[in-house]
C-alpha positions as CSV (number, residue, x, y, z in Angstrom):
1,M,-0.5,1.3,-17.0
2,E,-3.9,1.4,-15.3
3,Y,-4.4,3.1,-11.9
4,V,-7.1,2.8,-9.3
5,T,-8.1,4.8,-6.2
6,P,-7.3,4.0,-2.6
7,K,-11.0,3.1,-2.1
8,D,-10.7,0.3,-4.7
9,K,-7.5,-1.1,-3.2
10,A,-9.0,-0.9,0.3
11,T,-11.9,-3.1,-0.8
12,E,-9.5,-5.5,-2.6
13,W,-7.1,-5.8,0.3
14,G,-9.7,-5.8,3.1
15,I,-8.3,-2.7,4.9
16,T,-9.6,0.9,5.3
17,Q,-9.2,3.6,2.7
18,R,-7.3,5.7,5.2
19,R,-4.8,2.9,5.8
20,V,-4.1,2.6,2.0
21,E,-3.5,6.4,1.9
22,I,-1.0,6.1,4.8
23,L,0.8,3.3,3.0
24,C,1.0,5.5,-0.1
25,G,2.3,8.5,1.9
26,D,4.9,6.3,3.5
27,G,6.1,5.1,0.1
28,R,5.2,1.5,0.8
29,I,3.2,1.0,-2.4
30,P,5.6,1.2,-5.4
31,G,4.4,3.3,-8.3
32,A,1.7,5.2,-6.3
33,Y,1.6,8.9,-6.8
34,R,-0.6,11.8,-5.8
35,L,-2.9,13.7,-8.2
36,G,-4.0,16.7,-6.2
37,R,-5.7,15.3,-3.2
38,V,-6.2,11.8,-4.5
39,W,-3.7,8.9,-4.8
40,A,-3.3,6.9,-8.0
41,I,-2.2,3.4,-7.3
42,P,-1.1,0.9,-10.0
43,K,-3.9,-1.7,-10.6
44,D,-1.4,-4.6,-10.2
45,A,0.1,-3.3,-6.9
46,K,0.6,-5.9,-4.2
47,K,-0.4,-5.3,-0.6
48,P,2.6,-4.5,1.5
49,L,3.4,-6.6,4.6
50,D,1.9,-5.4,7.8
51,G,4.9,-4.4,9.9
52,R,3.2,-5.5,13.1
53,T,3.0,-9.2,12.2
54,R,5.6,-11.9,13.0
55,K,6.1,-12.7,9.3
56,A,7.1,-9.1,8.6
57,K,9.4,-8.9,11.7
58,E,11.2,-12.0,10.6
59,S,11.7,-10.7,7.1
60,Q,13.1,-7.5,8.5
61,K,15.7,-9.4,10.6
62,G,17.0,-10.9,7.4
63,D,17.4,-7.5,5.8
64,C,20.0,-6.3,8.3
């Protein structure tokens, strides 16, 4: 499996590098793990839903 850095995913997803690191730390990106001070993210990882959007809130209601 190939891995990329948070900087690469931030560019791909159109968000900041820090936001990607927070998503990794919260366990919201499956397969991501830490190598010292740097996160390794699977190259094929999908962007998690933003919990602040209506779409995400509606999907969370269905989970209960």
